[in-house]
MIDOSE-1310 file (N, C-alpha, C; in nm, 2 decimals, decimal comma, always signed):
residues 303
mkrt	+2,22/-1,16/-4,12/+2,25/-1,06/-4,07/+2,10/-1,00/-3,93; +2,00/-1,06/-3,97/+1,91/-1,07/-3,93/+1,88/-1,16/-3,83; +1,95/-1,27/-3,83/+2,00/-1,35/-3,69/+2,07/-1,32/-3,63; +2,17/-1,27/-3,67/+2,26/-1,20/-3,56/+2,24/-1,09/-3,49
fllv	+2,16/-1,02/-3,55/+2,12/-0,89/-3,46/+1,98/-0,96/-3,37; +1,92/-1,03/-3,38/+1,81/-1,10/-3,28/+1,92/-1,18/-3,19; +1,98/-1,21/-3,18/+2,08/-1,29/-3,11/+2,14/-1,19/-3,01; +2,18/-1,12/-3,07/+2,29/-0,99/-2,98/+2,12/-0,90/-2,86
vlti	+2,03/-0,89/-2,96/+1,92/-0,86/-2,84/+1,86/-0,94/-2,73; +1,87/-1,05/-2,81/+1,80/-1,21/-2,71/+1,90/-1,18/-2,59; +2,06/-1,19/-2,61/+2,15/-1,20/-2,51/+2,14/-1,06/-2,41; +2,15/-0,93/-2,50/+2,08/-0,83/-2,37/+1,98/-0,84/-2,31
vsln	+1,87/-0,89/-2,37/+1,76/-0,90/-2,29/+1,78/-0,98/-2,15; +1,87/-1,14/-2,18/+1,84/-1,22/-2,09/+1,95/-1,15/-2,02; +2,06/-1,10/-2,03/+2,14/-1,03/-1,90/+2,02/-0,93/-1,82; +1,93/-0,86/-1,87/+1,93/-0,77/-1,79/+1,76/-0,83/-1,73
vlpk	+1,72/-0,93/-1,71/+1,63/-1,00/-1,64/+1,71/-1,10/-1,59; +1,82/-1,14/-1,55/+1,87/-1,18/-1,45/+1,85/-1,18/-1,31; +1,81/-1,31/-1,23/+1,80/-1,27/-1,11/+1,93/-1,20/-1,02; +1,89/-1,06/-0,93/+1,97/-1,01/-0,85/+2,03/-1,14/-0,76
dksd	+2,14/-1,12/-0,69/+2,19/-1,16/-0,58/+2,10/-1,13/-0,46; +2,08/-1,14/-0,36/+2,00/-1,13/-0,23/+2,08/-0,99/-0,17; +2,18/-0,99/-0,19/+2,28/-0,85/-0,12/+2,21/-0,73/-0,25; +2,23/-0,75/-0,35/+2,20/-0,68/-0,44/+2,05/-0,61/-0,39
vlrd	+1,98/-0,71/-0,41/+1,82/-0,64/-0,37/+1,83/-0,54/-0,24; +1,91/-0,65/-0,12/+1,92/-0,53/+0,00/+1,96/-0,42/-0,02; +2,08/-0,41/-0,11/+2,13/-0,28/-0,13/+2,09/-0,21/-0,18; +2,00/-0,24/-0,29/+1,89/-0,13/-0,36/+1,79/-0,06/-0,25
nlfr	+1,73/-0,15/-0,17/+1,61/-0,10/-0,12/+1,69/-0,01/+0,00; +1,82/-0,07/+0,06/+1,88/+0,05/+0,14/+1,90/+0,19/+0,08; +1,93/+0,20/-0,03/+1,97/+0,28/-0,11/+1,84/+0,39/-0,16; +1,75/+0,31/-0,22/+1,64/+0,35/-0,30/+1,50/+0,34/-0,25
npky	+1,46/+0,26/-0,13/+1,34/+0,24/-0,10/+1,32/+0,30/+0,05; +1,30/+0,47/+0,05/+1,28/+0,52/+0,18/+1,20/+0,50/+0,27; +1,06/+0,35/+0,24/+0,99/+0,32/+0,34/+1,06/+0,17/+0,43; +1,16/+0,11/+0,35/+1,21/-0,01/+0,37/+1,33/+0,05/+0,51
vtvv	+1,27/-0,06/+0,59/+1,36/-0,07/+0,73/+1,47/-0,18/+0,71; +1,58/-0,15/+0,72/+1,68/-0,24/+0,71/+1,72/-0,26/+0,84; +1,70/-0,40/+0,90/+1,73/-0,46/+1,05/+1,83/-0,51/+0,99; +1,95/-0,46/+1,11/+2,05/-0,50/+1,16/+2,09/-0,58/+1,25
ahrg	+2,20/-0,70/+1,25/+2,22/-0,80/+1,37/+2,33/-0,77/+1,44; +2,35/-0,70/+1,56/+2,43/-0,69/+1,66/+2,50/-0,78/+1,67; +2,64/-0,80/+1,60/+2,72/-0,95/+1,63/+2,67/-1,07/+1,63; +2,56/-1,07/+1,52/+2,50/-1,16/+1,44/+2,37/-1,22/+1,54
dwrn	+2,36/-1,36/+1,55/+2,27/-1,36/+1,62/+2,32/-1,44/+1,74; +2,38/-1,34/+1,83/+2,47/-1,40/+1,95/+2,37/-1,50/+2,05; +2,22/-1,42/+2,03/+2,16/-1,50/+2,21/+2,14/-1,68/+2,16; +2,16/-1,70/+2,02/+2,19/-1,87/+2,00/+2,36/-1,89/+1,96
hpen	+2,40/-1,84/+1,96/+2,55/-1,88/+1,92/+2,67/-1,77/+1,95; +2,78/-1,84/+1,95/+2,88/-1,72/+2,00/+2,86/-1,63/+1,92; +2,86/-1,46/+1,98/+2,93/-1,36/+1,87/+3,02/-1,36/+1,78; +2,99/-1,29/+1,70/+3,07/-1,27/+1,57/+3,12/-1,41/+1,54
sipa	+3,10/-1,49/+1,51/+3,06/-1,66/+1,48/+3,02/-1,67/+1,35; +3,08/-1,73/+1,26/+3,02/-1,81/+1,18/+2,87/-1,89/+1,20; +2,85/-1,96/+1,26/+2,71/-1,94/+1,29/+2,66/-1,85/+1,33; +2,69/-1,80/+1,41/+2,61/-1,64/+1,43/+2,54/-1,59/+1,31
fqsc	+2,63/-1,58/+1,23/+2,63/-1,51/+1,06/+2,50/-1,59/+0,99; +2,56/-1,72/+0,99/+2,48/-1,82/+0,87/+2,32/-1,80/+0,95; +2,31/-1,82/+1,06/+2,18/-1,81/+1,18/+2,12/-1,68/+1,06; +2,15/-1,60/+1,07/+2,12/-1,43/+1,04/+2,06/-1,47/+0,90
idmg	+2,16/-1,53/+0,81/+2,12/-1,56/+0,63/+2,02/-1,62/+0,66; +2,00/-1,72/+0,72/+1,88/-1,82/+0,74/+1,76/-1,73/+0,77; +1,75/-1,65/+0,85/+1,61/-1,58/+0,92/+1,61/-1,48/+0,83; +1,66/-1,44/+0,73/+1,62/-1,33/+0,65/+1,67/-1,18/+0,67
idmi	+1,78/-1,20/+0,78/+1,83/-1,06/+0,86/+1,87/-0,99/+0,71; +1,88/-0,85/+0,74/+1,93/-0,79/+0,63/+2,08/-0,73/+0,61; +2,17/-0,74/+0,75/+2,26/-0,71/+0,75/+2,31/-0,73/+0,86; +2,43/-0,79/+0,88/+2,50/-0,81/+1,00/+2,64/-0,68/+1,05
eidv	+2,63/-0,69/+1,19/+2,73/-0,57/+1,20/+2,83/-0,67/+1,26; +2,95/-0,60/+1,25/+3,06/-0,72/+1,29/+3,23/-0,62/+1,34; +3,31/-0,70/+1,43/+3,38/-0,59/+1,49/+3,52/-0,65/+1,42; +3,63/-0,58/+1,36/+3,74/-0,64/+1,33/+3,85/-0,62/+1,40
rrtk	+3,95/-0,70/+1,41/+4,09/-0,69/+1,52/+4,21/-0,72/+1,41; +4,34/-0,70/+1,44/+4,41/-0,72/+1,34/+4,50/-0,79/+1,44; +4,59/-0,92/+1,42/+4,68/-1,01/+1,48/+4,83/-0,97/+1,47; +4,87/-1,01/+1,56/+5,07/-0,99/+1,60/+5,06/-1,02/+1,42
dgql	+5,03/-1,07/+1,37/+5,11/-1,09/+1,21/+5,00/-1,08/+1,11; +4,93/-0,98/+1,14/+4,86/-0,92/+1,06/+4,75/-0,91/+0,94; +4,68/-1,04/+1,06/+4,57/-1,10/+1,02/+4,44/-1,01/+1,04; +4,35/-1,04/+0,96/+4,21/-0,97/+1,02/+4,11/-1,07/+1,08
ilmh	+4,08/-1,08/+1,20/+4,00/-1,15/+1,23/+3,87/-1,06/+1,33; +3,77/-1,17/+1,39/+3,67/-1,09/+1,41/+3,67/-1,10/+1,58; +3,69/-1,01/+1,65/+3,70/-0,99/+1,77/+3,63/-0,87/+1,84; +3,54/-0,83/+1,89/+3,48/-0,70/+1,93/+3,57/-0,65/+2,06
dptv	+3,65/-0,70/+2,18/+3,72/-0,68/+2,28/+3,84/-0,65/+2,21; +3,94/-0,58/+2,27/+4,08/-0,59/+2,22/+4,18/-0,72/+2,31; +4,09/-0,75/+2,36/+4,16/-0,92/+2,40/+4,07/-1,02/+2,40; +4,09/-1,13/+2,39/+4,04/-1,25/+2,35/+3,97/-1,32/+2,52
drct	+4,01/-1,27/+2,59/+3,93/-1,31/+2,73/+3,79/-1,35/+2,76; +3,75/-1,22/+2,68/+3,52/-1,24/+2,73/+3,51/-1,35/+2,64; +3,53/-1,36/+2,52/+3,50/-1,44/+2,44/+3,55/-1,57/+2,40; +3,68/-1,64/+2,46/+3,71/-1,71/+2,41/+3,77/-1,78/+2,56
ngkg	+3,87/-1,94/+2,53/+3,92/-2,04/+2,62/+4,02/-1,99/+2,67; +4,09/-1,85/+2,62/+4,22/-1,80/+2,59/+4,18/-1,67/+2,65; +4,34/-1,61/+2,66/+4,40/-1,51/+2,77/+4,48/-1,41/+2,63; +4,45/-1,27/+2,67/+4,59/-1,20/+2,60/+4,51/-1,11/+2,50
kvad	+4,62/-1,03/+2,43/+4,53/-0,90/+2,35/+4,57/-0,99/+2,22; +4,45/-0,92/+2,12/+4,46/-0,98/+1,97/+4,62/-0,93/+1,92; +4,63/-0,79/+1,97/+4,72/-0,74/+1,88/+4,87/-0,82/+1,91; +4,87/-0,91/+2,04/+5,00/-0,99/+2,09/+5,00/-1,12/+2,04
ltyd	+4,88/-1,18/+1,99/+4,87/-1,32/+1,96/+4,92/-1,34/+1,78; +4,91/-1,44/+1,74/+4,98/-1,47/+1,62/+4,82/-1,51/+1,55; +4,83/-1,53/+1,42/+4,71/-1,58/+1,34/+4,69/-1,75/+1,41; +4,81/-1,78/+1,40/+4,82/-1,93/+1,47/+4,76/-1,96/+1,57
eiqk	+4,79/-1,89/+1,69/+4,79/-1,90/+1,82/+4,65/-1,86/+1,81; +4,57/-1,74/+1,76/+4,44/-1,72/+1,76/+4,34/-1,85/+1,71; +4,38/-1,93/+1,62/+4,29/-2,04/+1,59/+4,30/-2,17/+1,64; +4,39/-2,19/+1,75/+4,39/-2,25/+1,85/+4,28/-2,28/+1,97
lrll	+4,23/-2,13/+1,97/+4,14/-2,07/+2,06/+3,98/-2,14/+2,01; +3,85/-2,11/+2,12/+3,75/-2,16/+2,05/+3,67/-2,07/+2,14; +3,55/-2,07/+2,06/+3,50/-1,91/+2,15/+3,39/-1,98/+2,23; +3,34/-1,90/+2,33/+3,27/-1,91/+2,41/+3,11/-1,87/+2,39
pqhn	+2,99/-1,96/+2,44/+2,86/-1,91/+2,41/+2,88/-1,81/+2,51; +2,73/-1,75/+2,49/+2,70/-1,58/+2,58/+2,67/-1,65/+2,73; +2,60/-1,77/+2,76/+2,52/-1,80/+2,89/+2,53/-1,93/+2,89; +2,71/-1,96/+2,87/+2,77/-2,08/+2,88/+2,92/-2,10/+2,91
aaat	+2,97/-2,12/+3,03/+3,14/-2,09/+3,03/+3,19/-2,22/+2,94; +3,14/-2,33/+2,90/+3,20/-2,44/+2,82/+3,24/-2,42/+2,69; +3,33/-2,37/+2,64/+3,38/-2,36/+2,52/+3,32/-2,43/+2,40; +3,30/-2,37/+2,28/+3,22/-2,44/+2,16/+3,32/-2,52/+2,09
rnhi	+3,27/-2,54/+1,97/+3,39/-2,62/+1,83/+3,40/-2,48/+1,76; +3,34/-2,36/+1,83/+3,38/-2,25/+1,67/+3,50/-2,22/+1,72; +3,56/-2,18/+1,63/+3,68/-2,08/+1,66/+3,65/-1,97/+1,58; +3,73/-1,86/+1,56/+3,77/-1,73/+1,57/+3,82/-1,71/+1,42
ptle	+3,64/-1,68/+1,34/+3,68/-1,65/+1,20/+3,74/-1,50/+1,16; +3,84/-1,52/+1,03/+3,90/-1,42/+0,94/+3,79/-1,33/+0,86; +3,82/-1,20/+0,89/+3,72/-1,12/+0,81/+3,72/-1,18/+0,65; +3,79/-1,26/+0,60/+3,78/-1,29/+0,47/+3,69/-1,40/+0,48
evli	+3,69/-1,52/+0,57/+3,60/-1,63/+0,58/+3,47/-1,55/+0,57; +3,43/-1,46/+0,69/+3,29/-1,42/+0,69/+3,23/-1,35/+0,57; +3,38/-1,29/+0,47/+3,30/-1,23/+0,38/+3,24/-1,33/+0,24; +3,36/-1,41/+0,26/+3,31/-1,52/+0,12/+3,17/-1,60/+0,20
lckg	+3,14/-1,62/+0,31/+3,06/-1,68/+0,35/+2,90/-1,58/+0,32; +2,91/-1,46/+0,33/+2,82/-1,33/+0,32/+2,77/-1,29/+0,19; +2,92/-1,33/+0,08/+2,90/-1,31/-0,06/+2,72/-1,32/-0,11; +2,71/-1,20/-0,17/+2,58/-1,19/-0,25/+2,43/-1,28/-0,17
kili	+2,45/-1,25/+0,00/+2,33/-1,31/+0,06/+2,32/-1,24/+0,16; +2,39/-1,13/+0,23/+2,32/-1,04/+0,34/+2,44/-0,90/+0,30; +2,39/-0,80/+0,36/+2,47/-0,70/+0,42/+2,53/-0,70/+0,49; +2,68/-0,63/+0,52/+2,78/-0,62/+0,65/+2,78/-0,52/+0,67
nidk	+2,81/-0,46/+0,80/+2,80/-0,35/+0,86/+2,97/-0,37/+0,90; +3,08/-0,30/+0,93/+3,19/-0,35/+0,99/+3,21/-0,22/+1,07; +3,16/-0,23/+1,21/+3,16/-0,12/+1,35/+3,33/-0,13/+1,34; +3,38/-0,19/+1,46/+3,53/-0,18/+1,51/+3,60/-0,23/+1,35
gydy	+3,68/-0,15/+1,31/+3,77/-0,21/+1,19/+3,83/-0,08/+1,10; +3,78/+0,05/+1,11/+3,86/+0,14/+1,07/+3,98/+0,20/+1,07; +4,04/+0,13/+1,20/+4,20/+0,12/+1,19/+4,27/+0,06/+1,08; +4,18/-0,02/+1,00/+4,24/-0,13/+0,89/+4,16/-0,11/+0,77
fqqv	+4,14/+0,01/+0,74/+4,06/+0,07/+0,67/+4,11/-0,01/+0,51; +4,22/+0,03/+0,48/+4,27/+0,01/+0,31/+4,30/-0,19/+0,32; +4,34/-0,23/+0,45/+4,35/-0,40/+0,43/+4,19/-0,48/+0,43; +4,09/-0,37/+0,47/+3,96/-0,45/+0,45/+3,94/-0,42/+0,33
yelm	+3,96/-0,28/+0,29/+3,91/-0,29/+0,13/+3,98/-0,35/+0,03; +4,08/-0,42/+0,07/+4,17/-0,51/-0,03/+4,11/-0,62/-0,03; +4,06/-0,66/+0,10/+3,97/-0,79/+0,12/+3,86/-0,74/+0,07; +3,77/-0,70/+0,07/+3,63/-0,65/+0,01/+3,69/-0,67/-0,16
ektg	+3,72/-0,62/-0,22/+3,79/-0,65/-0,35/+3,80/-0,78/-0,39; +3,89/-0,83/-0,30/+3,94/-0,95/-0,33/+3,81/-1,05/-0,34; +3,74/-1,05/-0,24/+3,60/-1,12/-0,24/+3,48/-1,12/-0,35; +3,52/-0,96/-0,40/+3,42/-0,93/-0,50/+3,28/-0,90/-0,36
ttnq	+3,31/-0,82/-0,24/+3,18/-0,80/-0,17/+3,19/-0,65/-0,14; +3,25/-0,58/-0,23/+3,28/-0,42/-0,21/+3,12/-0,37/-0,18; +3,04/-0,40/-0,28/+2,90/-0,31/-0,28/+2,80/-0,39/-0,15; +2,86/-0,47/-0,11/+2,77/-0,52/+0,03/+2,80/-0,46/+0,18
viik	+2,94/-0,40/+0,17/+3,01/-0,39/+0,29/+3,00/-0,23/+0,35; +2,92/-0,21/+0,44/+2,92/-0,03/+0,49/+3,05/-0,08/+0,61; +3,12/+0,05/+0,58/+3,24/+0,06/+0,69/+3,23/+0,22/+0,75; +3,24/+0,17/+0,89/+3,15/+0,34/+0,98/+3,23/+0,34/+1,08
ssnp	+3,29/+0,49/+1,13/+3,33/+0,53/+1,22/+3,25/+0,67/+1,27; +3,35/+0,71/+1,43/+3,34/+0,84/+1,44/+3,41/+0,98/+1,41; +3,52/+0,93/+1,30/+3,60/+0,99/+1,31/+3,56/+1,16/+1,26; +3,63/+1,26/+1,27/+3,60/+1,38/+1,19/+3,63/+1,35/+1,04
idkv	+3,51/+1,40/+0,97/+3,53/+1,41/+0,83/+3,64/+1,44/+0,76; +3,74/+1,54/+0,80/+3,87/+1,59/+0,76/+3,96/+1,46/+0,82; +3,95/+1,39/+0,87/+4,07/+1,28/+0,91/+3,98/+1,15/+0,78; +3,88/+1,12/+0,78/+3,86/+1,05/+0,74/+3,90/+1,02/+0,58
kren	+3,90/+1,16/+0,54/+3,95/+1,20/+0,40/+4,08/+1,23/+0,39; +4,18/+1,24/+0,49/+4,30/+1,26/+0,50/+4,33/+1,11/+0,47; +4,29/+1,02/+0,56/+4,35/+0,90/+0,60/+4,31/+0,85/+0,45; +4,17/+0,86/+0,37/+4,11/+0,73/+0,30/+4,06/+0,83/+0,19
gail	+4,07/+0,94/+0,16/+4,04/+0,99/+0,05/+4,03/+0,92/-0,08; +4,15/+0,86/-0,12/+4,16/+0,81/-0,26/+4,08/+0,67/-0,26; +4,04/+0,60/-0,16/+3,85/+0,50/-0,18/+3,78/+0,51/-0,12; +3,77/+0,62/-0,06/+3,63/+0,71/-0,02/+3,51/+0,68/-0,13
dkvi	+3,52/+0,69/-0,25/+3,43/+0,67/-0,32/+3,41/+0,53/-0,41; +3,48/+0,47/-0,34/+3,53/+0,32/-0,38/+3,41/+0,22/-0,27; +3,36/+0,28/-0,17/+3,32/+0,23/-0,04/+3,19/+0,28/+0,00; +3,11/+0,21/+0,07/+2,99/+0,24/+0,13/+3,05/+0,32/+0,25
ympi	+3,05/+0,42/+0,30/+3,13/+0,48/+0,41/+2,99/+0,54/+0,49; +3,02/+0,54/+0,62/+2,86/+0,58/+0,71/+2,94/+0,64/+0,86; +2,88/+0,80/+0,88/+2,96/+0,80/+0,98/+2,85/+0,82/+1,11; +2,93/+0,80/+1,20/+2,87/+0,78/+1,33/+2,83/+0,93/+1,45
vnln	+2,76/+0,96/+1,43/+2,74/+1,12/+1,52/+2,64/+1,09/+1,64; +2,71/+1,18/+1,77/+2,64/+1,17/+1,90/+2,55/+1,28/+1,87; +2,44/+1,29/+1,91/+2,34/+1,41/+1,85/+2,32/+1,44/+1,96; +2,39/+1,43/+2,12/+2,34/+1,53/+2,24/+2,49/+1,58/+2,25
aana	+2,59/+1,55/+2,14/+2,72/+1,63/+2,18/+2,67/+1,76/+2,13; +2,78/+1,87/+2,21/+2,76/+1,99/+2,17/+2,78/+2,01/+2,04; +2,90/+1,96/+1,96/+2,92/+2,01/+1,82/+2,86/+1,94/+1,72; +2,73/+1,89/+1,76/+2,63/+1,74/+1,67/+2,60/+1,84/+1,54
ektl	+2,57/+1,92/+1,56/+2,53/+2,01/+1,40/+2,63/+2,03/+1,32; +2,74/+2,06/+1,35/+2,85/+2,12/+1,27/+2,90/+1,98/+1,24; +2,90/+1,91/+1,30/+2,96/+1,78/+1,26/+2,86/+1,69/+1,17; +2,74/+1,69/+1,18/+2,65/+1,65/+1,06/+2,63/+1,73/+0,97
defi	+2,69/+1,88/+0,95/+2,66/+1,91/+0,81/+2,79/+1,89/+0,76; +2,87/+1,88/+0,80/+2,99/+1,83/+0,73/+2,99/+1,67/+0,70; +2,94/+1,57/+0,73/+2,89/+1,46/+0,67/+2,76/+1,48/+0,60; +2,66/+1,55/+0,60/+2,61/+1,57/+0,47/+2,61/+1,62/+0,35
sihp	+2,75/+1,69/+0,40/+2,79/+1,75/+0,23/+2,86/+1,65/+0,18; +2,89/+1,51/+0,24/+2,94/+1,41/+0,13/+2,81/+1,32/+0,13; +2,71/+1,36/+0,16/+2,58/+1,25/+0,13/+2,57/+1,11/+0,11; +2,61/+1,02/+0,27/+2,63/+0,90/+0,28/+2,49/+0,85/+0,27
vaie	+2,52/+0,72/+0,24/+2,37/+0,66/+0,24/+2,26/+0,67/+0,37; +2,36/+0,64/+0,48/+2,29/+0,69/+0,62/+2,41/+0,74/+0,73; +2,33/+0,81/+0,81/+2,43/+0,84/+0,94/+2,33/+0,76/+1,07; +2,42/+0,71/+1,11/+2,43/+0,64/+1,23/+2,41/+0,77/+1,38
ccis	+2,28/+0,79/+1,42/+2,26/+0,87/+1,51/+2,21/+0,82/+1,65; +2,34/+0,84/+1,74/+2,31/+0,79/+1,90/+2,27/+0,89/+1,97; +2,14/+0,88/+2,03/+2,05/+0,96/+2,14/+2,05/+0,91/+2,25; +2,14/+0,99/+2,35/+2,11/+0,88/+2,50/+1,98/+0,98/+2,57
kyde	+1,98/+1,09/+2,50/+1,85/+1,19/+2,58/+1,80/+1,26/+2,42; +1,66/+1,23/+2,43/+1,58/+1,32/+2,32/+1,53/+1,43/+2,36; +1,54/+1,51/+2,31/+1,47/+1,59/+2,30/+1,43/+1,75/+2,19; +1,44/+1,87/+2,19/+1,38/+1,91/+2,08/+1,48/+1,98/+1,98
nvgr	+1,60/+1,96/+2,03/+1,71/+2,01/+1,95/+1,80/+1,85/+1,83; +1,75/+1,74/+1,93/+1,76/+1,62/+1,89/+1,65/+1,58/+1,76; +1,56/+1,60/+1,82/+1,48/+1,62/+1,68/+1,47/+1,70/+1,56; +1,53/+1,82/+1,60/+1,55/+1,90/+1,46/+1,68/+1,87/+1,40
llqk	+1,76/+1,81/+1,45/+1,86/+1,73/+1,38/+1,84/+1,61/+1,31; +1,77/+1,55/+1,35/+1,70/+1,42/+1,28/+1,65/+1,47/+1,17; +1,57/+1,57/+1,17/+1,47/+1,62/+1,06/+1,60/+1,67/+0,94; +1,66/+1,75/+0,99/+1,73/+1,81/+0,91/+1,81/+1,66/+0,80
vrda	+1,85/+1,55/+0,86/+1,91/+1,41/+0,81/+1,80/+1,38/+0,68; +1,71/+1,35/+0,78/+1,55/+1,36/+0,68/+1,56/+1,41/+0,55; +1,57/+1,57/+0,57/+1,52/+1,65/+0,45/+1,68/+1,65/+0,37; +1,78/+1,62/+0,38/+1,91/+1,56/+0,31/+1,88/+1,42/+0,23
giki	+1,80/+1,40/+0,28/+1,74/+1,24/+0,20/+1,85/+1,12/+0,20; +1,88/+1,12/+0,34/+2,01/+1,05/+0,40/+1,92/+0,99/+0,50; +1,93/+0,85/+0,52/+1,89/+0,76/+0,60/+1,94/+0,76/+0,73; +1,86/+0,74/+0,85/+1,90/+0,74/+0,97/+1,94/+0,59/+1,02
wlns	+2,01/+0,56/+1,09/+2,09/+0,44/+1,16/+2,04/+0,47/+1,30; +1,93/+0,41/+1,37/+1,93/+0,39/+1,51/+1,97/+0,27/+1,59; +2,01/+0,28/+1,70/+2,02/+0,15/+1,75/+1,93/+0,11/+1,88; +1,86/+0,01/+1,89/+1,77/-0,05/+2,01/+1,82/-0,13/+2,09
iwas	+2,01/-0,14/+2,09/+2,10/-0,26/+2,15/+2,10/-0,23/+2,30; +2,15/-0,06/+2,28/+2,11/-0,05/+2,48/+2,06/+0,09/+2,48; +1,97/+0,14/+2,62/+1,89/+0,21/+2,65/+1,94/+0,33/+2,62; +2,08/+0,33/+2,66/+2,21/+0,45/+2,65/+2,21/+0,50/+2,46
lcdg	+2,20/+0,43/+2,42/+2,17/+0,49/+2,26/+2,06/+0,53/+2,20; +1,92/+0,51/+2,29/+1,82/+0,56/+2,18/+1,70/+0,60/+2,32; +1,74/+0,65/+2,42/+1,71/+0,70/+2,53/+1,59/+0,66/+2,58; +1,68/+0,50/+2,60/+1,57/+0,39/+2,67/+1,45/+0,35/+2,63
hddd	+1,46/+0,37/+2,47/+1,39/+0,27/+2,39/+1,41/+0,16/+2,31; +1,48/+0,05/+2,44/+1,53/-0,04/+2,34/+1,51/-0,21/+2,28; +1,57/-0,27/+2,26/+1,50/-0,42/+2,26/+1,44/-0,48/+2,37; +1,51/-0,48/+2,50/+1,44/-0,49/+2,58/+1,33/-0,47/+2,63
rave	+1,31/-0,30/+2,63/+1,17/-0,25/+2,67/+1,09/-0,29/+2,57; +1,09/-0,38/+2,44/+1,01/-0,45/+2,37/+0,94/-0,56/+2,39; +1,08/-0,63/+2,39/+1,02/-0,78/+2,43/+1,04/-0,84/+2,59; +1,06/-0,78/+2,65/+1,08/-0,80/+2,79/+0,98/-0,75/+2,87
lgep	+0,93/-0,63/+2,81/+0,83/-0,54/+2,90/+0,70/-0,54/+2,82; +0,72/-0,58/+2,67/+0,60/-0,63/+2,60/+0,55/-0,46/+2,57; +0,67/-0,36/+2,52/+0,57/-0,25/+2,49/+0,69/-0,19/+2,33; +0,67/-0,28/+2,22/+0,68/-0,25/+2,15/+0,71/-0,14/+2,06
desw	+0,58/-0,05/+2,07/+0,55/+0,06/+2,03/+0,62/+0,15/+2,10; +0,71/+0,15/+2,20/+0,74/+0,26/+2,28/+0,86/+0,20/+2,27; +0,92/+0,12/+2,18/+1,08/+0,08/+2,12/+1,10/+0,11/+1,96; +1,08/+0,02/+1,94/+1,08/+0,01/+1,79/+1,02/+0,10/+1,70
gwll	+0,83/+0,11/+1,77/+0,78/+0,22/+1,69/+0,81/+0,36/+1,74; +0,92/+0,41/+1,86/+0,93/+0,54/+1,88/+1,06/+0,54/+1,77; +1,13/+0,45/+1,75/+1,25/+0,48/+1,67/+1,18/+0,51/+1,54; +1,11/+0,44/+1,46/+1,03/+0,49/+1,35/+0,98/+0,58/+1,32
drgg	+0,88/+0,58/+1,45/+0,86/+0,77/+1,44/+0,94/+0,88/+1,44; +1,10/+0,85/+1,47/+1,16/+0,95/+1,44/+1,26/+0,96/+1,33; +1,21/+0,91/+1,26/+1,25/+0,84/+1,10/+1,38/+0,75/+1,11; +1,37/+0,64/+1,20/+1,45/+0,54/+1,17/+1,41/+0,46/+1,07
tviq	+1,53/+0,44/+0,98/+1,50/+0,33/+0,83/+1,60/+0,23/+0,84; +1,73/+0,26/+0,95/+1,80/+0,15/+0,97/+1,81/+0,11/+1,12; +1,78/-0,04/+1,17/+1,81/-0,04/+1,31/+1,87/-0,13/+1,35; +1,95/-0,11/+1,45/+2,05/-0,20/+1,51/+2,00/-0,27/+1,65
sdrp	+1,98/-0,41/+1,61/+1,89/-0,45/+1,72/+1,96/-0,62/+1,77; +1,95/-0,66/+1,92/+1,97/-0,79/+1,96/+1,89/-0,87/+1,92; +1,75/-0,79/+1,93/+1,64/-0,91/+1,84/+1,57/-0,89/+1,73; +1,66/-0,92/+1,61/+1,65/-0,89/+1,52/+1,50/-0,95/+1,42
ldli	+1,53/-1,04/+1,48/+1,39/-1,18/+1,45/+1,26/-1,08/+1,50; +1,25/-1,07/+1,61/+1,17/-0,98/+1,68/+1,12/-0,86/+1,61; +1,22/-0,80/+1,59/+1,22/-0,67/+1,54/+1,14/-0,68/+1,40; +1,20/-0,76/+1,29/+1,16/-0,81/+1,16/+0,98/-0,79/+1,13
qylk	+0,97/-0,90/+1,26/+0,84/-0,96/+1,28/+0,73/-0,83/+1,30; +0,79/-0,75/+1,40/+0,70/-0,63/+1,41/+0,70/-0,53/+1,27; +0,81/-0,51/+1,20/+0,80/-0,42/+1,07/+0,71/-0,51/+0,99; +0,73/-0,59/+0,95/+0,64/-0,65/+0,85/+0,46/-0,65/+0,91
khkr	+0,42/-0,64/+1,05/+0,26/-0,58/+1,14/+0,25/-0,49/+1,03; +0,38/-0,39/+1,04/+0,34/-0,22/+1,03/+0,37/-0,22/+0,85; +0,40/-0,31/+0,77/+0,41/-0,28/+0,67/+0,57/-0,22/+0,62; +0,70/-0,24/+0,67/+0,76/-0,19/+0,69/+0,92/-0,26/+0,65
hklk	+0,88/-0,40/+0,62/+1,00/-0,49/+0,56/+0,93/-0,57/+0,47; +0,88/-0,48/+0,36/+0,87/-0,58/+0,21/+0,99/-0,53/+0,11; +1,06/-0,61/+0,07/+1,15/-0,60/-0,04/+1,12/-0,53/-0,17; +1,16/-0,48/-0,21/+1,14/-0,40/-0,39/+1,23/-0,49/-0,44
snl	+1,22/-0,57/-0,55/+1,31/-0,63/-0,60/+1,33/-0,55/-0,81; +1,24/-0,46/-0,79/+1,24/-0,35/-0,94/+1,30/-0,24/-0,91; +1,36/-0,18/-0,80/+1,40/-0,11/-0,79/+1,52/-0,01/-0,90
């Protein structure tokens, strides 16, 4: 009897000390570490690989990036694939709307690199492929994809990645609840709010009521009122997602200012000073190096 009891105890202890997947640790720090700054790679490592491609995402995993941002579209025959634009014209050696092309037609295309007209060997990945690649390794943010919320959720469940995927949109809360209320508490949903909009405070208050882990705050022009709204988000215990990808989303405090002008304190430092604890960047590795200097990118595994 004593031997059986001891075996049970040892089994329970061993289960409790099993190492977590990397994505579990990243999720814990996103949810429970107020000082940790989560770095999001916009469309993956697109400076070195085609955007929204398997190599671009694998590169992010290898570099130790916290999260990738991806864009989802649906083919004519209902397959979810990765493509930012409604057409394949810019990113591939083909032409046409994704919605007008079948999955088989999409698979014949090849992705283009950012700075070269020659097609690569890379195909357009499906959402399922990307979820499988990233499982247990990195967090995922689905930007363009809300229109396929239910289908995305089914793939997340199928691949066992529901706990590491954030779905976001700028839709009003009533619309989100009406269309996806049945599964809203089963996924990580994040709203997007333009803090310069006339109805920004009302929108914020509505989303604060459901207490998301973070709110993406877009700032074309920073002023006293924007500062007050950011403080409201912080006071509610909700993380602030800020974007340094384009100057129009952060009042000019973007990645290029940090890297090309050599002013990281006026870029990423400015975002940190305004409460940013999730930052989407086109220079994710440079941002991580900056954050480590300021002791804002140290994962805790015992949360």
